N, C-alpha and C positions, 0 to 999 in steps of 0.2 A: 587217779591212775598214774603210776610212775612210768615215765618214758625211758626206754633204754636204747642206746645206739652202740654199734660196734666201734671200739676205739681204734681199730686198725683201718677198716674200710668206710667207716662213718655211716653205714647202712642202719636203718631203724630195725630194731629187734622186737618182734611181736612175742612177748613173754607168755602169752596164752597158747600160741600155736607152734612155737619152736623153742628149742633149748637155747639158753644163754649161758656162756661159760665165763667164769671169773678166774683171771690169772693174777696171782699176787707175787710180786717180785721184791726181794730184799737183797740189797747189795751193801756190803760192809768192807772197809779197808782191812787188809791183812797186815798187821804190824809185826815187826821183829820181836821175838821173845826176849824180854829184858833179863829174865832169869834163865838163860840158856843152859847154865851148868846144873840146874836143878834136875834131879832124877825124874825121868818121864813117868815112872810108876807112882811117884808121890803126888803128882798133880791130879786135881779133881776137875776134869774138863767140863763136866756138866755144871759145876758151880761157877766156873769161869764164864761159860756161855750165858748162864743165868744173870750174872752180874753185868755183863756187857749189854744184854738186852734190856735190863732194868734201866741202865744209864741211857740207852738209846731211846727208850720210850718216854723219857722225861722231856716233854716239849719245852720246858722252861730252861733247859740246859743249852746255852748258846754256844758252848764249846764244840758241840757236835754239828758239823756242817755237812752239806751234801757231798763233800769230798770224802767224808769218813763213813757216813751211813745214809742210806736212802731206801725208802719203802714206797712201792707203788702198787696200784690196783687197776686192772683193765677188764672191761667187758668185751667179750668176743662173740661174734655170730658163729654158727656151726662151721661154715667154710673157712673162716679165718682161724678158728680153733684147730682144724685139721692142718692148715698150713703152719701154724705155730708149732704143732707137735713134730712136724717133719724137720723144721729148721728153727729151733727156739732162739738162736742167736742172730737171726736175720737172714736176708736173702743172699748175702755174699757167700761165696764158697772159695776155698783154696783149690786151685787147679795145679796139678803136678805136671811138669814137663819132663817126661822120661825120654832118655835116648833110645834109639832103636838098636841096641846091641844084641 
C-alpha cells in the first residue's frame, strides 16, 4: 500500500476514505524576445512552446538550471487544497494603506 502525506501540513492522507489532491507547478524564466522586430502574426507560438518544453524535458541537458525551469508536484489534503485555492501564491497579502480623504 502506498502511503501519502500532505506536502503542506505533513498530515497522513488516507487515500481510501478521503480525497487527495495533486498540484503540479511549472515555472520557467521569461526571456526577452531576440527577434523583436519579427511580425507577431508570423510567429507560431504553439511551435515555440513545444520546442521549449522538449528542451526542458531533456534531463541530460545541463544548461537548463533551476533558475530557468523548474517543475514540482505536491500532494495536498482536502483542507490544504481549499487553502491553496484561496491563496495559491502563499499566505502573505498586500495591504493597502488608504488615506481617509
